[in-house]
PyMOL Python script that loads the backbone (N, CA, C, O; Angstrom):
from pymol import cmd

cmd.read_pdbstr("""\
ATOM      1  N   UNK A   1     -19.209  14.377 -32.803  1.00  0.00           N
ATOM      2  CA  UNK A   1     -20.176  14.654 -33.816  1.00  0.00           C
ATOM      3  C   UNK A   1     -20.639  13.378 -34.498  1.00  0.00           C
ATOM      4  O   UNK A   1     -21.829  13.063 -34.482  1.00  0.00           O
ATOM      5  N   UNK A   2     -19.717  12.645 -35.093  1.00  0.00           N
ATOM      6  CA  UNK A   2     -20.110  11.473 -35.846  1.00  0.00           C
ATOM      7  C   UNK A   2     -20.412  10.285 -34.943  1.00  0.00           C
ATOM      8  O   UNK A   2     -21.348   9.526 -35.193  1.00  0.00           O
ATOM      9  N   UNK A   3     -19.612  10.130 -33.891  1.00  0.00           N
ATOM     10  CA  UNK A   3     -19.755   8.974 -33.012  1.00  0.00           C
ATOM     11  C   UNK A   3     -20.212   9.438 -31.635  1.00  0.00           C
ATOM     12  O   UNK A   3     -19.404   9.539 -30.711  1.00  0.00           O
ATOM     13  N   UNK A   4     -21.468   9.711 -31.499  1.00  0.00           N
ATOM     14  CA  UNK A   4     -21.977  10.148 -30.204  1.00  0.00           C
ATOM     15  C   UNK A   4     -22.327   8.941 -29.373  1.00  0.00           C
ATOM     16  O   UNK A   4     -22.834   7.941 -29.881  1.00  0.00           O
ATOM     17  N   UNK A   5     -22.054   9.044 -28.095  1.00  0.00           N
ATOM     18  CA  UNK A   5     -22.365   7.974 -27.173  1.00  0.00           C
ATOM     19  C   UNK A   5     -23.863   7.881 -26.987  1.00  0.00           C
ATOM     20  O   UNK A   5     -24.530   8.896 -26.790  1.00  0.00           O
ATOM     21  N   UNK A   6     -24.396   6.679 -27.048  1.00  0.00           N
ATOM     22  CA  UNK A   6     -25.841   6.494 -26.885  1.00  0.00           C
ATOM     23  C   UNK A   6     -26.206   6.588 -25.412  1.00  0.00           C
ATOM     24  O   UNK A   6     -25.477   6.108 -24.544  1.00  0.00           O
ATOM     25  N   UNK A   7     -27.320   7.198 -25.153  1.00  0.00           N
ATOM     26  CA  UNK A   7     -27.804   7.248 -23.782  1.00  0.00           C
ATOM     27  C   UNK A   7     -28.371   5.890 -23.407  1.00  0.00           C
ATOM     28  O   UNK A   7     -28.625   5.059 -24.279  1.00  0.00           O
ATOM     29  N   UNK A   8     -28.567   5.667 -22.144  1.00  0.00           N
ATOM     30  CA  UNK A   8     -29.055   4.351 -21.697  1.00  0.00           C
ATOM     31  C   UNK A   8     -30.456   4.084 -22.230  1.00  0.00           C
ATOM     32  O   UNK A   8     -30.786   2.933 -22.516  1.00  0.00           O
ATOM     33  N   UNK A   9     -31.289   5.107 -22.371  1.00  0.00           N
ATOM     34  CA  UNK A   9     -32.644   4.885 -22.879  1.00  0.00           C
ATOM     35  C   UNK A   9     -32.612   4.539 -24.366  1.00  0.00           C
ATOM     36  O   UNK A   9     -33.401   3.713 -24.825  1.00  0.00           O
ATOM     37  N   UNK A  10     -31.703   5.164 -25.125  1.00  0.00           N
ATOM     38  CA  UNK A  10     -31.604   4.854 -26.554  1.00  0.00           C
ATOM     39  C   UNK A  10     -31.046   3.445 -26.745  1.00  0.00           C
ATOM     40  O   UNK A  10     -31.488   2.721 -27.637  1.00  0.00           O
ATOM     41  N   UNK A  11     -30.101   3.060 -25.934  1.00  0.00           N
ATOM     42  CA  UNK A  11     -29.533   1.718 -26.042  1.00  0.00           C
ATOM     43  C   UNK A  11     -30.560   0.672 -25.645  1.00  0.00           C
ATOM     44  O   UNK A  11     -30.584  -0.421 -26.211  1.00  0.00           O
ATOM     45  N   UNK A  12     -31.410   0.996 -24.677  1.00  0.00           N
ATOM     46  CA  UNK A  12     -32.432   0.046 -24.236  1.00  0.00           C
ATOM     47  C   UNK A  12     -33.493  -0.141 -25.306  1.00  0.00           C
ATOM     48  O   UNK A  12     -33.991  -1.251 -25.497  1.00  0.00           O
ATOM     49  N   UNK A  13     -33.845   0.933 -26.005  1.00  0.00           N
ATOM     50  CA  UNK A  13     -34.830   0.830 -27.078  1.00  0.00           C
ATOM     51  C   UNK A  13     -34.290  -0.014 -28.231  1.00  0.00           C
ATOM     52  O   UNK A  13     -35.038  -0.782 -28.836  1.00  0.00           O
ATOM     53  N   UNK A  14     -33.003   0.121 -28.539  1.00  0.00           N
ATOM     54  CA  UNK A  14     -32.412  -0.648 -29.613  1.00  0.00           C
ATOM     55  C   UNK A  14     -32.325  -2.131 -29.273  1.00  0.00           C
ATOM     56  O   UNK A  14     -32.491  -2.986 -30.143  1.00  0.00           O
ATOM     57  N   UNK A  15     -32.066  -2.429 -28.009  1.00  0.00           N
ATOM     58  CA  UNK A  15     -31.850  -3.825 -27.619  1.00  0.00           C
ATOM     59  C   UNK A  15     -33.153  -4.579 -27.393  1.00  0.00           C
ATOM     60  O   UNK A  15     -33.116  -5.754 -27.028  1.00  0.00           O
ATOM     61  N   UNK A  16     -34.266  -3.965 -27.592  1.00  0.00           N
ATOM     62  CA  UNK A  16     -35.526  -4.692 -27.460  1.00  0.00           C
ATOM     63  C   UNK A  16     -36.482  -4.045 -26.483  1.00  0.00           C
ATOM     64  O   UNK A  16     -37.503  -4.639 -26.138  1.00  0.00           O
ATOM     65  N   UNK A  17     -36.185  -2.878 -26.042  1.00  0.00           N
ATOM     66  CA  UNK A  17     -37.111  -2.175 -25.189  1.00  0.00           C
ATOM     67  C   UNK A  17     -36.908  -2.429 -23.699  1.00  0.00           C
ATOM     68  O   UNK A  17     -37.472  -1.708 -22.876  1.00  0.00           O
ATOM     69  N   UNK A  18     -36.133  -3.416 -23.339  1.00  0.00           N
ATOM     70  CA  UNK A  18     -35.907  -3.681 -21.912  1.00  0.00           C
ATOM     71  C   UNK A  18     -34.725  -2.852 -21.443  1.00  0.00           C
ATOM     72  O   UNK A  18     -33.714  -2.728 -22.134  1.00  0.00           O
ATOM     73  N   UNK A  19     -34.874  -2.298 -20.273  1.00  0.00           N
ATOM     74  CA  UNK A  19     -33.736  -1.563 -19.722  1.00  0.00           C
ATOM     75  C   UNK A  19     -32.864  -2.541 -18.935  1.00  0.00           C
ATOM     76  O   UNK A  19     -33.354  -3.378 -18.177  1.00  0.00           O
ATOM     77  N   UNK A  20     -31.585  -2.406 -19.141  1.00  0.00           N
ATOM     78  CA  UNK A  20     -30.650  -3.292 -18.472  1.00  0.00           C
ATOM     79  C   UNK A  20     -30.239  -2.640 -17.162  1.00  0.00           C
ATOM     80  O   UNK A  20     -29.715  -1.526 -17.152  1.00  0.00           O
ATOM     81  N   UNK A  21     -30.477  -3.334 -16.059  1.00  0.00           N
ATOM     82  CA  UNK A  21     -30.116  -2.755 -14.772  1.00  0.00           C
ATOM     83  C   UNK A  21     -28.789  -3.344 -14.320  1.00  0.00           C
ATOM     84  O   UNK A  21     -28.502  -4.525 -14.517  1.00  0.00           O
ATOM     85  N   UNK A  22     -28.008  -2.497 -13.720  1.00  0.00           N
ATOM     86  CA  UNK A  22     -26.713  -2.915 -13.208  1.00  0.00           C
ATOM     87  C   UNK A  22     -26.898  -3.515 -11.822  1.00  0.00           C
ATOM     88  O   UNK A  22     -27.829  -3.157 -11.100  1.00  0.00           O
ATOM     89  N   UNK A  23     -26.005  -4.433 -11.456  1.00  0.00           N
ATOM     90  CA  UNK A  23     -26.087  -4.931 -10.083  1.00  0.00           C
ATOM     91  C   UNK A  23     -25.687  -3.807  -9.117  1.00  0.00           C
ATOM     92  O   UNK A  23     -24.825  -2.989  -9.440  1.00  0.00           O
ATOM     93  N   UNK A  24     -26.298  -3.769  -7.960  1.00  0.00           N
ATOM     94  CA  UNK A  24     -25.981  -2.679  -7.020  1.00  0.00           C
ATOM     95  C   UNK A  24     -24.523  -2.757  -6.565  1.00  0.00           C
ATOM     96  O   UNK A  24     -23.957  -3.838  -6.398  1.00  0.00           O
ATOM     97  N   UNK A  25     -23.934  -1.572  -6.371  1.00  0.00           N
ATOM     98  CA  UNK A  25     -22.555  -1.521  -5.902  1.00  0.00           C
ATOM     99  C   UNK A  25     -22.495  -2.067  -4.484  1.00  0.00           C
ATOM    100  O   UNK A  25     -23.398  -1.852  -3.676  1.00  0.00           O
ATOM    101  N   UNK A  26     -21.406  -2.779  -4.200  1.00  0.00           N
ATOM    102  CA  UNK A  26     -21.279  -3.315  -2.856  1.00  0.00           C
ATOM    103  C   UNK A  26     -20.924  -2.188  -1.883  1.00  0.00           C
ATOM    104  O   UNK A  26     -20.113  -1.315  -2.189  1.00  0.00           O
ATOM    105  N   UNK A  27     -21.533  -2.229  -0.736  1.00  0.00           N
ATOM    106  CA  UNK A  27     -21.268  -1.227   0.288  1.00  0.00           C
ATOM    107  C   UNK A  27     -20.086  -1.701   1.121  1.00  0.00           C
ATOM    108  O   UNK A  27     -20.102  -2.804   1.668  1.00  0.00           O
ATOM    109  N   UNK A  28     -19.065  -0.864   1.213  1.00  0.00           N
ATOM    110  CA  UNK A  28     -17.885  -1.213   1.974  1.00  0.00           C
ATOM    111  C   UNK A  28     -17.853  -0.422   3.276  1.00  0.00           C
ATOM    112  O   UNK A  28     -18.228   0.750   3.323  1.00  0.00           O
ATOM    113  N   UNK A  29     -17.406  -1.078   4.311  1.00  0.00           N
ATOM    114  CA  UNK A  29     -17.242  -0.358   5.570  1.00  0.00           C
ATOM    115  C   UNK A  29     -15.999   0.518   5.472  1.00  0.00           C
ATOM    116  O   UNK A  29     -15.219   0.391   4.528  1.00  0.00           O
ATOM    117  N   UNK A  30     -15.817   1.397   6.434  1.00  0.00           N
ATOM    118  CA  UNK A  30     -14.676   2.296   6.379  1.00  0.00           C
ATOM    119  C   UNK A  30     -13.376   1.521   6.547  1.00  0.00           C
ATOM    120  O   UNK A  30     -12.344   1.947   6.029  1.00  0.00           O
ATOM    121  N   UNK A  31     -13.397   0.384   7.264  1.00  0.00           N
ATOM    122  CA  UNK A  31     -12.196  -0.439   7.407  1.00  0.00           C
ATOM    123  C   UNK A  31     -11.796  -1.063   6.071  1.00  0.00           C
ATOM    124  O   UNK A  31     -10.617  -1.108   5.719  1.00  0.00           O
ATOM    125  N   UNK A  32     -12.804  -1.544   5.333  1.00  0.00           N
ATOM    126  CA  UNK A  32     -12.508  -2.149   4.023  1.00  0.00           C
ATOM    127  C   UNK A  32     -12.011  -1.100   3.040  1.00  0.00           C
ATOM    128  O   UNK A  32     -11.109  -1.363   2.245  1.00  0.00           O
ATOM    129  N   UNK A  33     -12.602   0.090   3.097  1.00  0.00           N
ATOM    130  CA  UNK A  33     -12.137   1.169   2.228  1.00  0.00           C
ATOM    131  C   UNK A  33     -10.698   1.541   2.558  1.00  0.00           C
ATOM    132  O   UNK A  33      -9.883   1.745   1.659  1.00  0.00           O
ATOM    133  N   UNK A  34     -10.388   1.629   3.847  1.00  0.00           N
ATOM    134  CA  UNK A  34      -9.027   1.959   4.275  1.00  0.00           C
ATOM    135  C   UNK A  34      -8.045   0.893   3.828  1.00  0.00           C
ATOM    136  O   UNK A  34      -6.948   1.211   3.371  1.00  0.00           O
ATOM    137  N   UNK A  35      -8.432  -0.380   3.956  1.00  0.00           N
ATOM    138  CA  UNK A  35      -7.553  -1.468   3.522  1.00  0.00           C
ATOM    139  C   UNK A  35      -7.302  -1.417   2.023  1.00  0.00           C
ATOM    140  O   UNK A  35      -6.183  -1.655   1.569  1.00  0.00           O
ATOM    141  N   UNK A  36      -8.341  -1.106   1.254  1.00  0.00           N
ATOM    142  CA  UNK A  36      -8.153  -1.008  -0.200  1.00  0.00           C
ATOM    143  C   UNK A  36      -7.239   0.160  -0.559  1.00  0.00           C
ATOM    144  O   UNK A  36      -6.388   0.036  -1.440  1.00  0.00           O
ATOM    145  N   UNK A  37      -7.413   1.295   0.121  1.00  0.00           N
ATOM    146  CA  UNK A  37      -6.532   2.445  -0.133  1.00  0.00           C
ATOM    147  C   UNK A  37      -5.089   2.102   0.215  1.00  0.00           C
ATOM    148  O   UNK A  37      -4.165   2.433  -0.528  1.00  0.00           O
ATOM    149  N   UNK A  38      -4.903   1.429   1.361  1.00  0.00           N
ATOM    150  CA  UNK A  38      -3.569   1.033   1.777  1.00  0.00           C
ATOM    151  C   UNK A  38      -2.921   0.105   0.776  1.00  0.00           C
ATOM    152  O   UNK A  38      -1.753   0.265   0.423  1.00  0.00           O
ATOM    153  N   UNK A  39      -3.697  -0.872   0.321  1.00  0.00           N
ATOM    154  CA  UNK A  39      -3.172  -1.840  -0.646  1.00  0.00           C
ATOM    155  C   UNK A  39      -2.760  -1.139  -1.940  1.00  0.00           C
ATOM    156  O   UNK A  39      -1.704  -1.430  -2.501  1.00  0.00           O
ATOM    157  N   UNK A  40      -3.604  -0.212  -2.412  1.00  0.00           N
ATOM    158  CA  UNK A  40      -3.285   0.542  -3.623  1.00  0.00           C
ATOM    159  C   UNK A  40      -2.030   1.384  -3.436  1.00  0.00           C
ATOM    160  O   UNK A  40      -1.172   1.437  -4.318  1.00  0.00           O
ATOM    161  N   UNK A  41      -1.926   2.050  -2.271  1.00  0.00           N
ATOM    162  CA  UNK A  41      -0.774   2.901  -1.997  1.00  0.00           C
ATOM    163  C   UNK A  41       0.502   2.089  -1.933  1.00  0.00           C
ATOM    164  O   UNK A  41       1.531   2.503  -2.467  1.00  0.00           O
ATOM    165  N   UNK A  42       0.443   0.915  -1.272  1.00  0.00           N
ATOM    166  CA  UNK A  42       1.635   0.072  -1.173  1.00  0.00           C
ATOM    167  C   UNK A  42       2.057  -0.439  -2.539  1.00  0.00           C
ATOM    168  O   UNK A  42       3.250  -0.499  -2.837  1.00  0.00           O
ATOM    169  N   UNK A  43       1.102  -0.802  -3.364  1.00  0.00           N
ATOM    170  CA  UNK A  43       1.429  -1.258  -4.716  1.00  0.00           C
ATOM    171  C   UNK A  43       2.078  -0.124  -5.504  1.00  0.00           C
ATOM    172  O   UNK A  43       3.070  -0.339  -6.200  1.00  0.00           O
ATOM    173  N   UNK A  44       1.519   1.086  -5.396  1.00  0.00           N
ATOM    174  CA  UNK A  44       2.070   2.240  -6.094  1.00  0.00           C
ATOM    175  C   UNK A  44       3.489   2.522  -5.625  1.00  0.00           C
ATOM    176  O   UNK A  44       4.371   2.782  -6.443  1.00  0.00           O
ATOM    177  N   UNK A  45       3.722   2.473  -4.300  1.00  0.00           N
ATOM    178  CA  UNK A  45       5.046   2.732  -3.768  1.00  0.00           C
ATOM    179  C   UNK A  45       6.037   1.673  -4.220  1.00  0.00           C
ATOM    180  O   UNK A  45       7.191   1.986  -4.514  1.00  0.00           O
ATOM    181  N   UNK A  46       5.601   0.432  -4.279  1.00  0.00           N
ATOM    182  CA  UNK A  46       6.475  -0.664  -4.708  1.00  0.00           C
ATOM    183  C   UNK A  46       6.887  -0.466  -6.167  1.00  0.00           C
ATOM    184  O   UNK A  46       8.063  -0.605  -6.506  1.00  0.00           O
ATOM    185  N   UNK A  47       5.929  -0.145  -7.024  1.00  0.00           N
ATOM    186  CA  UNK A  47       6.229   0.075  -8.441  1.00  0.00           C
ATOM    187  C   UNK A  47       7.153   1.279  -8.605  1.00  0.00           C
ATOM    188  O   UNK A  47       8.098   1.249  -9.393  1.00  0.00           O
ATOM    189  N   UNK A  48       6.865   2.340  -7.847  1.00  0.00           N
ATOM    190  CA  UNK A  48       7.697   3.538  -7.916  1.00  0.00           C
ATOM    191  C   UNK A  48       9.123   3.219  -7.470  1.00  0.00           C
ATOM    192  O   UNK A  48      10.084   3.699  -8.070  1.00  0.00           O
ATOM    193  N   UNK A  49       9.261   2.419  -6.430  1.00  0.00           N
ATOM    194  CA  UNK A  49      10.585   2.026  -5.952  1.00  0.00           C
ATOM    195  C   UNK A  49      11.358   1.232  -6.990  1.00  0.00           C
ATOM    196  O   UNK A  49      12.557   1.439  -7.174  1.00  0.00           O
ATOM    197  N   UNK A  50      10.667   0.321  -7.670  1.00  0.00           N
ATOM    198  CA  UNK A  50      11.331  -0.488  -8.696  1.00  0.00           C
ATOM    199  C   UNK A  50      11.792   0.367  -9.865  1.00  0.00           C
ATOM    200  O   UNK A  50      12.712  -0.018 -10.587  1.00  0.00           O
ATOM    201  N   UNK A  51      11.169   1.513 -10.058  1.00  0.00           N
ATOM    202  CA  UNK A  51      11.577   2.395 -11.153  1.00  0.00           C
ATOM    203  C   UNK A  51      12.655   3.381 -10.684  1.00  0.00           C
ATOM    204  O   UNK A  51      13.658   3.577 -11.370  1.00  0.00           O
ATOM    205  N   UNK A  52      12.447   4.002  -9.512  1.00  0.00           N
ATOM    206  CA  UNK A  52      13.338   5.078  -9.082  1.00  0.00           C
ATOM    207  C   UNK A  52      14.694   4.593  -8.567  1.00  0.00           C
ATOM    208  O   UNK A  52      15.711   5.227  -8.846  1.00  0.00           O
ATOM    209  N   UNK A  53      14.732   3.494  -7.828  1.00  0.00           N
ATOM    210  CA  UNK A  53      16.000   3.048  -7.241  1.00  0.00           C
ATOM    211  C   UNK A  53      17.027   2.720  -8.316  1.00  0.00           C
ATOM    212  O   UNK A  53      18.158   3.195  -8.222  1.00  0.00           O
ATOM    213  N   UNK A  54      16.685   1.922  -9.346  1.00  0.00           N
ATOM    214  CA  UNK A  54      17.684   1.718 -10.402  1.00  0.00           C
ATOM    215  C   UNK A  54      18.061   3.014 -11.128  1.00  0.00           C
ATOM    216  O   UNK A  54      19.199   3.190 -11.563  1.00  0.00           O
ATOM    217  N   UNK A  55      17.084   3.913 -11.248  1.00  0.00           N
ATOM    218  CA  UNK A  55      17.387   5.200 -11.879  1.00  0.00           C
ATOM    219  C   UNK A  55      18.398   5.993 -11.076  1.00  0.00           C
ATOM    220  O   UNK A  55      19.333   6.556 -11.645  1.00  0.00           O
ATOM    221  N   UNK A  56      18.229   6.046  -9.765  1.00  0.00           N
ATOM    222  CA  UNK A  56      19.198   6.753  -8.910  1.00  0.00           C
ATOM    223  C   UNK A  56      20.563   6.084  -8.966  1.00  0.00           C
ATOM    224  O   UNK A  56      21.588   6.762  -9.047  1.00  0.00           O
ATOM    225  N   UNK A  57      20.580   4.746  -8.923  1.00  0.00           N
ATOM    226  CA  UNK A  57      21.856   4.026  -8.982  1.00  0.00           C
ATOM    227  C   UNK A  57      22.580   4.346 -10.293  1.00  0.00           C
ATOM    228  O   UNK A  57      23.793   4.552 -10.303  1.00  0.00           O
ATOM    229  N   UNK A  58      21.832   4.386 -11.390  1.00  0.00           N
ATOM    230  CA  UNK A  58      22.444   4.689 -12.678  1.00  0.00           C
ATOM    231  C   UNK A  58      22.957   6.124 -12.716  1.00  0.00           C
ATOM    232  O   UNK A  58      24.026   6.382 -13.269  1.00  0.00           O
ATOM    233  N   UNK A  59      22.210   7.061 -12.135  1.00  0.00           N
ATOM    234  CA  UNK A  59      22.667   8.459 -12.097  1.00  0.00           C
ATOM    235  C   UNK A  59      23.935   8.605 -11.255  1.00  0.00           C
ATOM    236  O   UNK A  59      24.833   9.366 -11.614  1.00  0.00           O
ATOM    237  N   UNK A  60      24.014   7.876 -10.132  1.00  0.00           N
ATOM    238  CA  UNK A  60      25.229   7.910  -9.314  1.00  0.00           C
ATOM    239  C   UNK A  60      26.404   7.342 -10.096  1.00  0.00           C
ATOM    240  O   UNK A  60      27.510   7.881 -10.058  1.00  0.00           O
ATOM    241  N   UNK A  61      26.148   6.242 -10.810  1.00  0.00           N
ATOM    242  CA  UNK A  61      27.203   5.642 -11.630  1.00  0.00           C
ATOM    243  C   UNK A  61      27.695   6.638 -12.691  1.00  0.00           C
ATOM    244  O   UNK A  61      28.899   6.780 -12.903  1.00  0.00           O
ATOM    245  N   UNK A  62      26.758   7.322 -13.353  1.00  0.00           N
ATOM    246  CA  UNK A  62      27.146   8.304 -14.365  1.00  0.00           C
ATOM    247  C   UNK A  62      27.919   9.463 -13.742  1.00  0.00           C
ATOM    248  O   UNK A  62      28.868   9.972 -14.339  1.00  0.00           O
ATOM    249  N   UNK A  63      27.513   9.881 -12.539  1.00  0.00           N
ATOM    250  CA  UNK A  63      28.219  10.975 -11.862  1.00  0.00           C
ATOM    251  C   UNK A  63      29.635  10.593 -11.490  1.00  0.00           C
ATOM    252  O   UNK A  63      30.560  11.387 -11.662  1.00  0.00           O
ATOM    253  N   UNK A  64      29.815   9.376 -10.979  1.00  0.00           N
ATOM    254  CA  UNK A  64      31.158   8.904 -10.614  1.00  0.00           C
ATOM    255  C   UNK A  64      32.010   8.758 -11.866  1.00  0.00           C
ATOM    256  O   UNK A  64      33.191   9.104 -11.876  1.00  0.00           O
ATOM    257  N   UNK A  65      31.390   8.241 -12.920  1.00  0.00           N
ATOM    258  CA  UNK A  65      32.124   8.038 -14.167  1.00  0.00           C
ATOM    259  C   UNK A  65      32.553   9.385 -14.777  1.00  0.00           C
ATOM    260  O   UNK A  65      33.623   9.493 -15.377  1.00  0.00           O
ATOM    261  N   UNK A  66      31.700  10.408 -14.613  1.00  0.00           N
ATOM    262  CA  UNK A  66      32.012  11.701 -15.227  1.00  0.00           C
ATOM    263  C   UNK A  66      33.168  12.414 -14.529  1.00  0.00           C
ATOM    264  O   UNK A  66      33.894  13.174 -15.170  1.00  0.00           O
ATOM    265  N   UNK A  67      33.352  12.184 -13.224  1.00  0.00           N
ATOM    266  CA  UNK A  67      34.468  12.838 -12.529  1.00  0.00           C
ATOM    267  C   UNK A  67      35.702  11.950 -12.490  1.00  0.00           C
ATOM    268  O   UNK A  67      36.722  12.332 -11.916  1.00  0.00           O
ATOM    269  N   UNK A  68      35.622  10.775 -13.090  1.00  0.00           N
ATOM    270  CA  UNK A  68      36.813   9.930 -13.210  1.00  0.00           C
ATOM    271  C   UNK A  68      37.063   9.032 -12.027  1.00  0.00           C
ATOM    272  O   UNK A  68      38.211   8.665 -11.777  1.00  0.00           O
ATOM    273  N   UNK A  69      36.047   8.666 -11.295  1.00  0.00           N
ATOM    274  CA  UNK A  69      36.229   7.761 -10.163  1.00  0.00           C
ATOM    275  C   UNK A  69      35.890   8.452  -8.858  1.00  0.00           C
ATOM    276  O   UNK A  69      35.562   9.638  -8.824  1.00  0.00           O
ATOM    277  N   UNK A  70      35.977   7.686  -7.794  1.00  0.00           N
ATOM    278  CA  UNK A  70      35.671   8.215  -6.466  1.00  0.00           C
ATOM    279  C   UNK A  70      36.953   8.804  -5.879  1.00  0.00           C
ATOM    280  O   UNK A  70      37.985   8.134  -5.862  1.00  0.00           O
ATOM    281  N   UNK A  71      36.900  10.050  -5.399  1.00  0.00           N
ATOM    282  CA  UNK A  71      38.103  10.643  -4.798  1.00  0.00           C
ATOM    283  C   UNK A  71      38.564   9.863  -3.570  1.00  0.00           C
ATOM    284  O   UNK A  71      37.749   9.319  -2.825  1.00  0.00           O
ATOM    285  N   UNK A  72      39.889   9.816  -3.370  1.00  0.00           N
ATOM    286  CA  UNK A  72      40.484   9.055  -2.267  1.00  0.00           C
ATOM    287  C   UNK A  72      39.990   9.544  -0.909  1.00  0.00           C
ATOM    288  O   UNK A  72      39.844   8.748   0.019  1.00  0.00           O
ATOM    289  N   UNK A  73      39.734  10.829  -0.785  1.00  0.00           N
ATOM    290  CA  UNK A  73      39.281  11.373   0.491  1.00  0.00           C
ATOM    291  C   UNK A  73      37.932  10.783   0.897  1.00  0.00           C
ATOM    292  O   UNK A  73      37.703  10.496   2.072  1.00  0.00           O
ATOM    293  N   UNK A  74      37.048  10.606  -0.071  1.00  0.00           N
ATOM    294  CA  UNK A  74      35.733  10.016   0.236  1.00  0.00           C
ATOM    295  C   UNK A  74      35.870   8.571   0.679  1.00  0.00           C
ATOM    296  O   UNK A  74      35.180   8.135   1.601  1.00  0.00           O
ATOM    297  N   UNK A  75      36.748   7.831   0.037  1.00  0.00           N
ATOM    298  CA  UNK A  75      36.962   6.427   0.424  1.00  0.00           C
ATOM    299  C   UNK A  75      37.521   6.352   1.836  1.00  0.00           C
ATOM    300  O   UNK A  75      37.075   5.529   2.635  1.00  0.00           O
ATOM    301  N   UNK A  76      38.496   7.205   2.151  1.00  0.00           N
ATOM    302  CA  UNK A  76      39.071   7.226   3.500  1.00  0.00           C
ATOM    303  C   UNK A  76      38.020   7.590   4.547  1.00  0.00           C
ATOM    304  O   UNK A  76      37.969   6.990   5.621  1.00  0.00           O
ATOM    305  N   UNK A  77      37.191   8.568   4.228  1.00  0.00           N
ATOM    306  CA  UNK A  77      36.141   8.995   5.158  1.00  0.00           C
ATOM    307  C   UNK A  77      35.148   7.853   5.398  1.00  0.00           C
ATOM    308  O   UNK A  77      34.740   7.611   6.534  1.00  0.00           O
ATOM    309  N   UNK A  78      34.764   7.157   4.331  1.00  0.00           N
ATOM    310  CA  UNK A  78      33.856   6.015   4.469  1.00  0.00           C
ATOM    311  C   UNK A  78      34.466   4.911   5.310  1.00  0.00           C
ATOM    312  O   UNK A  78      33.776   4.301   6.127  1.00  0.00           O
ATOM    313  N   UNK A  79      35.758   4.645   5.120  1.00  0.00           N
ATOM    314  CA  UNK A  79      36.421   3.617   5.923  1.00  0.00           C
ATOM    315  C   UNK A  79      36.467   4.012   7.390  1.00  0.00           C
ATOM    316  O   UNK A  79      36.295   3.165   8.266  1.00  0.00           O
ATOM    317  N   UNK A  80      36.697   5.285   7.665  1.00  0.00           N
ATOM    318  CA  UNK A  80      36.696   5.750   9.060  1.00  0.00           C
ATOM    319  C   UNK A  80      35.319   5.585   9.695  1.00  0.00           C
ATOM    320  O   UNK A  80      35.202   5.130  10.833  1.00  0.00           O
ATOM    321  N   UNK A  81      34.287   5.955   8.959  1.00  0.00           N
ATOM    322  CA  UNK A  81      32.923   5.801   9.491  1.00  0.00           C
ATOM    323  C   UNK A  81      32.599   4.345   9.787  1.00  0.00           C
ATOM    324  O   UNK A  81      32.034   4.031  10.835  1.00  0.00           O
ATOM    325  N   UNK A  82      32.956   3.457   8.868  1.00  0.00           N
ATOM    326  CA  UNK A  82      32.699   2.030   9.076  1.00  0.00           C
ATOM    327  C   UNK A  82      33.470   1.539  10.286  1.00  0.00           C
ATOM    328  O   UNK A  82      32.944   0.756  11.078  1.00  0.00           O
ATOM    329  N   UNK A  83      34.721   1.991  10.443  1.00  0.00           N
ATOM    330  CA  UNK A  83      35.524   1.596  11.599  1.00  0.00           C
ATOM    331  C   UNK A  83      34.907   2.053  12.908  1.00  0.00           C
ATOM    332  O   UNK A  83      34.898   1.302  13.884  1.00  0.00           O
ATOM    333  N   UNK A  84      34.393   3.270  12.942  1.00  0.00           N
ATOM    334  CA  UNK A  84      33.772   3.802  14.155  1.00  0.00           C
ATOM    335  C   UNK A  84      32.513   3.013  14.496  1.00  0.00           C
ATOM    336  O   UNK A  84      32.259   2.701  15.660  1.00  0.00           O
ATOM    337  N   UNK A  85      31.734   2.697  13.476  1.00  0.00           N
ATOM    338  CA  UNK A  85      30.478   1.941  13.693  1.00  0.00           C
ATOM    339  C   UNK A  85      30.793   0.546  14.198  1.00  0.00           C
ATOM    340  O   UNK A  85      30.140   0.061  15.123  1.00  0.00           O
ATOM    341  N   UNK A  86      31.789  -0.112  13.604  1.00  0.00           N
ATOM    342  CA  UNK A  86      32.132  -1.487  13.992  1.00  0.00           C
ATOM    343  C   UNK A  86      32.681  -1.568  15.414  1.00  0.00           C
ATOM    344  O   UNK A  86      32.405  -2.524  16.138  1.00  0.00           O
ATOM    345  N   UNK A  87      33.471  -0.547  15.816  1.00  0.00           N
ATOM    346  CA  UNK A  87      34.038  -0.538  17.161  1.00  0.00           C
ATOM    347  C   UNK A  87      32.988  -0.208  18.211  1.00  0.00           C
ATOM    348  O   UNK A  87      33.147  -0.549  19.383  1.00  0.00           O
ATOM    349  N   UNK A  88      31.938   0.443  17.801  1.00  0.00           N
ATOM    350  CA  UNK A  88      30.926   0.857  18.764  1.00  0.00           C
ATOM    351  C   UNK A  88      31.299   2.156  19.435  1.00  0.00           C
ATOM    352  O   UNK A  88      30.774   2.473  20.502  1.00  0.00           O
ATOM    353  N   UNK A  89      32.183   2.905  18.839  1.00  0.00           N
ATOM    354  CA  UNK A  89      32.627   4.154  19.386  1.00  0.00           C
ATOM    355  C   UNK A  89      31.583   5.246  19.290  1.00  0.00           C
ATOM    356  O   UNK A  89      31.725   6.294  19.921  1.00  0.00           O
ATOM    357  N   UNK A  90      30.544   5.021  18.519  1.00  0.00           N
ATOM    358  CA  UNK A  90      29.514   6.030  18.359  1.00  0.00           C
ATOM    359  C   UNK A  90      28.461   5.944  19.447  1.00  0.00           C
ATOM    360  O   UNK A  90      27.533   6.752  19.473  1.00  0.00           O
ATOM    361  N   UNK A  91      28.590   4.969  20.352  1.00  0.00           N
ATOM    362  CA  UNK A  91      27.591   4.836  21.413  1.00  0.00           C
ATOM    363  C   UNK A  91      27.769   5.926  22.451  1.00  0.00           C
ATOM    364  O   UNK A  91      28.853   6.497  22.573  1.00  0.00           O
ATOM    365  N   UNK A  92      26.714   6.220  23.203  1.00  0.00           N
ATOM    366  CA  UNK A  92      26.737   7.326  24.160  1.00  0.00           C
ATOM    367  C   UNK A  92      27.379   6.977  25.421  1.00  0.00           C
ATOM    368  O   UNK A  92      27.470   7.813  26.320  1.00  0.00           O
TER     369      UNK A  92
END
""", "prot")
cmd.dss("prot")
cmd.show_as("cartoon", "prot")
cmd.util.cbc("prot")
cmd.orient("prot")
């Protein structure tokens, strides 16, 4: 109500009667558009990773702390898995 946005014709009349033209938008090929989308997506994924990974690590830490440590059975199972992987016993 009080602060209405001026239309381009009203702004042009106030500034001296000349209409201000914008430079034309650059035309991008589909390859350039795809590259820009990819770049944006990768940046978004990178930022999301920097936020979520520490969050998950902290939640795992809180979960382990709440049950009083890691159960011995889980540690033994992890050691067995590492041993199998190192020996190459998992190969076909």
